[in-house]
MISEDREN-953789 format. One record per atom (N, C-alpha, C): residue in three letters; x negated, y, z negated. Coordinates in steps of 0.001 Angstrom, whole numbers, padded with zeros to 6 digits, always signed. Layout:
BEGIN
ALAXYZ;...
This chain:
BEGIN
MET+002405-086112-106916;MET+000929-084714-107060;MET+000992-084753-105247;THR+000701-083284-105345;THR+000378-082969-103724;THR-000877-083933-102653;ASP-000784-083255-101821;ASP-002289-084224-100922;ASP-003128-083718-101356;ALA-003215-081865-101590;ALA-004445-081450-101910;ALA-005340-082416-103478;ILE-004285-081940-104573;ILE-004302-082885-105409;ILE-005259-084186-105537;MET-004463-084963-105181;MET-005134-086627-104700;MET-006473-086392-104032;GLN-006034-085704-102725;GLN-007455-085281-102273;GLN-009009-085012-103016;ALA-008504-083496-103753;ALA-009122-083329-104542;ALA-009589-084431-105552;TYR-008740-085524-106217;TYR-009276-086413-107138;TYR-010679-087458-106097;LYS-010136-087684-105308;LYS-010651-088352-104380;LYS-012458-088269-104792;ASP-012524-086782-104328;ASP-013378-086174-103649;ASP-014450-085799-105223;VAL-013928-086286-106312;VAL-014324-085587-107561;VAL-014896-087545-108291;GLU-014074-088266-107512;GLU-014308-089713-108045;GLU-015640-090326-107323;THR-015609-089965-105396;THR-016748-089938-104875;THR-017830-089588-105257;ALA-017777-087910-105600;ALA-019224-087327-106085;ALA-019660-088170-107285;ILE-018871-088328-108381;ILE-019574-088976-109791;ILE-020032-090764-109359;GLU-019220-090900-108240;GLU-019658-092621-107879;GLU-021201-091743-107433;ARG-021443-091701-106469;ARG-022717-091284-106514;ARG-024104-090450-107596;TYR-022980-089361-107923;TYR-024102-089428-109245;TYR-024641-090191-110146;THR-023470-091398-110760;THR-024065-091955-111356;THR-024935-093397-110666;LYS-024804-093031-109727;LYS-025500-094503-108370;LYS-027018-093939-108827;LEU-027229-092696-108434;LEU-028246-092130-108253;LEU-029019-091720-109658;LEU-028818-091886-110646;LEU-029186-091563-112098;LEU-029743-092830-111743;GLN-028706-093713-111533;GLN-029629-095477-111879;GLN-030667-095947-111329;GLU-030602-095252-110091;GLU-031853-095396-108670;GLU-032930-094674-109508;HIS-032720-093669-109850;HIS-033732-093048-110717;HIS-033985-094073-112421;VAL-033150-094720-112602;VAL-034338-095207-114330;VAL-034550-096280-113704;VAL-034156-097088-112709;VAL-034870-098102-111832;VAL-036520-097651-111373;VAL-036503-096212-110846;VAL-038130-096175-110920;VAL-039034-095874-111347;LEU-038449-095577-112613;LEU-038983-094406-113752;LEU-039456-096542-114416;GLN-038146-097213-114246;GLN-039213-098452-115025;GLN-040353-099215-113876;ASN-040425-098588-112849;ASN-041350-099258-112214;ASN-042765-098269-112681;THR-042490-096889-112855;THR-043369-095945-112999;THR-044037-095240-114497;GLU-043334-095771-115392;GLU-043518-095433-116686;GLU-043661-096447-117406;LYS-044364-096182-118364;LYS-045387-097715-120000;LYS-043818-097665-120487;PRO-043246-099015-120471;PRO-042385-100269-121201;PRO-042045-098599-122390;GLY-040498-098166-122762;GLY-040653-097769-124062;GLY-041094-096473-123783;SER-041308-095581-123075;SER-042134-094653-122867;SER-041016-093383-123155;ASP-040974-092303-123412;ASP-040032-091438-123668;ASP-039000-090794-123267;LYS-039567-090385-121338;LYS-038577-090151-120890;LYS-037585-091364-120490;LEU-038636-093355-120124;LEU-037747-093133-119579;LEU-036464-094429-120840;VAL-036473-094219-121961;VAL-035675-094456-123007;VAL-034316-093267-123272;ARG-034294-092411-122864;ARG-033884-090770-122685;ARG-032896-091356-121518;MET-033810-091352-120122;MET-033468-091398-118927;MET-032000-092837-119080;THR-032429-093541-119503;THR-031449-095190-119519;THR-030736-095119-120249;HIS-030715-094587-121280;HIS-029264-094245-122273;HIS-028403-092925-121812;GLY-029116-091979-120975;GLY-028211-090558-120913;GLY-027963-091346-119263;SER-028049-092670-118905;SER-027691-092453-117491;SER-026254-093889-118054;LYS-025977-094229-118854;LYS-025232-095032-119275;LYS-024645-094251-119674;ALA-024593-093527-120621;ALA-023842-091893-121823;ALA-022487-091422-120330;MET-023440-090702-119420;MET-023268-090351-117777;MET-021659-091210-117520;ARG-022135-092731-117243;ARG-021576-093691-116200;ARG-020614-094361-117102;ASP-020641-094335-118037;ASP-019263-094117-119405;ASP-018522-092764-119497;SER-018854-091926-119981;SER-018406-090850-119654;SER-017462-090825-118459;ALA-017993-091016-117090;ALA-017506-090582-115999;ALA-016550-091920-115731;MET-016329-092178-116583;MET-015407-093428-116221;MET-014102-093454-116700;ILE-014602-092509-118351;ILE-013493-091679-118843;ILE-012468-090721-118503;TYR-012962-089838-118019;TYR-012994-088531-117222;TYR-012637-089568-116055;LEU-012455-090242-115299;LEU-012177-090310-113605;LEU-010631-090967-114047;SER-010533-091726-115228;SER-009296-092725-115519;SER-008275-091374-115926;TYR-008798-090633-116869;TYR-007681-089336-116895;TYR-006859-088640-116224;ALA-008507-088352-115108;ALA-008633-087736-113528;ALA-007073-088420-112778;LYS-007311-089379-113078;LYS-006336-090477-112298;LYS-005051-090629-112248;TYR-004604-090575-113680;TYR-003486-090169-114688;TYR-002823-089059-114057;VAL-003577-087567-114458;VAL-003033-086854-114113;VAL-002133-085807-112588;ALA-003522-087079-111276;ALA-003852-086732-110372;ALA-002113-087889-109742;TYR-002106-088717-110803;TYR-000791-089318-110422;TYR+000518-089068-110689;GLY+000806-087795-110835;GLY+001578-086935-112229;GLY+001871-087758-113125;MET+001178-088060-114165;MET+000964-088927-115945;MET+002487-089605-115366;PRO+002173-090743-115054;PRO+003170-091758-115041;PRO+003953-091507-116536;ALA+005238-092669-116852;ALA+004779-093641-118430;ALA+004176-094865-117935;SER+003389-095649-117625;SER+002021-096488-117158;SER+001837-096811-116664;GLU+000652-097254-116756;GLU-000460-097900-115260;GLU-000142-098404-114495;GLU+001315-099271-114610;GLU+001605-100278-113173;GLU+002503-099207-112583;MET+003133-097871-112841;MET+003573-097069-112118;MET+002496-096158-110837;VAL+000791-096366-111510;VAL+000568-095964-110696;VAL-000478-096462-109494;GLU-000687-097865-110280;GLU-000985-098955-109580;GLU+000008-098980-108101;ASP+001447-099589-108223;ASP+001940-099272-107130;ASP+002336-097557-106612;GLU+002228-096541-107267;GLU+001454-095803-106044;GLU+000499-096274-104809;ILE-000302-096289-106246;ILE-001415-096756-104869;ILE-001634-097288-103733;GLN-000798-098518-104207;GLN-000447-099968-103515;GLN+000539-099071-101736;GLY+001556-098332-102296;GLY+002612-098489-101627;GLY+003012-096958-101701;
């Protein structure tokens, strides 16, 4: 794939990693400020996990596409390493 596509993928990966990290940090803050089992804490905890899981699925496919939809995961790993 083109350098621009690879850079865009890396930018998205970095942004998603930052976003999910900040969500998790917010959950920790809520754990220290909200009542245990509060609606807000429960929703943010589940939402944070859902975002992380969804992001990993998205990034997995985005990586596959960015590397030109190779026939196997090993081919992606070969591209990354060399």
